N, C-alpha and C positions, 0 to 999 in steps of 0.2 A: 258391245253386251253379247254377240255372238261369241265371241272369243275369250270374253271376261279378262281382257287387256286395256292398257292405257296406251294409245296413239298419239305419236310425237311428230307431227309433219312440219317441216322447214325445208326452206330454198337451198338449194346447192349440196354439197356435201362435207363430209369432216377432211378437215385439214390442220398441218400445225399451226399454230399462232407464229406471229411473225416477231423478230426482237423489239423492231422499231413500230410504232403507231405510223398509219397510214392505210390506204386502200389497196386490196388484194381481193384477186378475181379469186372464184372458186376453179379447180382444177378436173372440171368435170360439166357435163350438161353441153347443149347447144344451143343457140350457136357458139356463144363467146364466155361462157364461165359464169351469166349472171341467170341463166335458165335452170330448171331442172326443179324437180321437186322429190326430195327423199321423206320416207317415213321408218320411224324405228317403234318397236313393240316393248311393253314389259307388265309383269304380272304385280310387282311390289316396288313401282317407281325406284329400285336400285340399282336391279339389272335391266340391261337395254340389248336388245337385239336391232342392228340394222338390214332393213331390207331393201338398203338402194335406192337410186332413182327408180322411181316408179310412174314418173308423168315428168315429159320433158317438152320443150321449145320443136322448134323445125328450122331447117336449112331455107324454106321455104320464103323469100325475101318480100314476096307480095303479100302474105299472112296479115292480117292485122295482130293476130298472137304466135308473131317469130318467137317470142320469148314467152315461158311460163312461169309467174312465181307466185308467192304471197300466200300460200294454201289456206283453205280452211274446210275442215273433211265433217262430213256427217253420216252415220251410221242408217241404211234403210231397214233394220231392223227394227220390229213392232211384235206386238204379244200375236198378232196374226200372220206375221210374216218373219220367220225367225231366219233370217237369210245374213251371211257373212256380207253382200253387200256394200259400198261405200259410195257416198256421195262425195266429189271434190270440187270444191268452187275455187277459181284461180284467177291472177291479174294476167291478161297479156298485152302486151306492148311490141310495136313493130320497130320501135327504136329507128325511124327513118325520122326526116326534117319534121313531120309533123308531132311524133312524138307520141302517138295515139294509144292510150292507155283505157283499156275498158276490161270486162271479166267474162266469163263462161263458166261451164259445169261439166265436168268429166264424169262417169259413171263407172264402176267395176262392179260387176255382179257378183266374182268369188272372192273378194276380200280386199284387204288393204295393200295387198302385192300387185294388182292389177291384173290384166291391162286394164286401164282406164280409156275410154272412149268420150271423145266430145258429142253432146247432144247434140250442138249444130254447129255448122260453119261459122257464121256472124255471130256477134256479142250478144248476149244476152237483151241488154239496153243501149242505145245507141247515145249512152252519156260519158263524160270524160269522168272515169272513177277508178279508185285501186284500195287494197287493203281489205279485201272484203271480209267480214266475221258474219257466217251463216249458222242457223239454226233453225228447228220446227218446233213451233211452240205445242200448248196442251190440246189444242183443238185440230192440230194437223196440218196448220199453215206454216209457211217457209218465209223466212224473212232475213235481211241482208243488213250489216250497218256497213258505210263505204267511206272511205275518205274520198270527197267530191274533189274535183279538180275543175269545174268551173265555177264563176264567181258572179254568176249572174242567178236570176231564179227568185222564189221566197226566200226571206232572211239572208239573203245573200248582199255581201258588202263589194261595191265596185272595186277591184285593184285588190281583194283578199280573196284567196280561196274559200268555198264555202265551207268546209272540213268537213260535218256529218251530216249524210244523208240518208235515210230508210227505204227499204226496197221490201215489195213483198208479192208472193203468189200463192194460189191454192194448192198448185202442184210446182216440183222443182222446175218441171218441165217448159214453165210458163202459161200465160204470160205474164210477164214480173210489171209491178208497177212500180215505177221511179217518184221518191218524192221530190219532183224538181218544183213544183209550184205551190208547198208548202213550206211551212217555218221548217228550218234546221232541226236535225235528230239533236245535234251538238253544237256550240260554236266554239272560236280558237277561246274564248276567254273561261277560265278555271275558278272558282269561287270557293274560299278557303273558311274553313270553321270560324276563325278570330275575326272573319268578315273584309279581310283582304281578298284582293282578285288578281291574276295575270292574264293577260292578254297575251297568249303566246303567237309568235310568228308561225308555226304552224302544229298541228295538234292530228295527229296521225294513227293508223294501224288500231282501229276500236277493237276490244276484246271484251267479253260478257262473262261476269260468274252469275251461274242461277243457283236457285235455291235445289237442294237434292231432293226432291219429289216431283210428285206428279204435275203439280201447279207452273215447274219453271219461271219461277219467278225472277227477273233479273234484281240484282244484289247489289252489282258494282260493274262499273264501266273505267276500262284503264286505256289510256293514249301513250303513244311515242309524242314527247313533244320538243 
């Protein structure tokens, strides 16, 4: 709202499509091409300006967030604080034997280009999760939907990753409450309008679509399956 632009955050950087189907690593980001968050901006959703990688991982192998991926951004702008500042929630991973994934927040007070500074060194919540989708409700509270990577807790099925969990906080700095001991935000089962359903093996990357008014009412949920 500060710049009156649409912002598109994504992993890595643009690169040519390969001729054949198969895994391709980005030719950018540290430590190994699986990290790095880029932002583009547009006023008309047709012409896009690339701002390059604005947030990255680290070469420090001891860090839990050695890689930084899966961005979800939210403006700090409000009627009382017309700032260009941005909040960036990301997934961190250490890529070692434990493959511990969790999340953190970085903030840029000067806008989409950064620099973004982590609000703390440790994860926001000491649970295994990824794919955070972040938003602020009409009351000013902050929320996340995440893909849980733990199969215990309320609503979890042993041996099956729990899929959708909800977390919330009064302030984005925390403390954050993770819905581990309550029912799932959503399971792997998808119900269709004809009465059929599919229990997918994975249901990740939650995204919400809201009403375009002050109520911020969720209308649709989309997932990768």
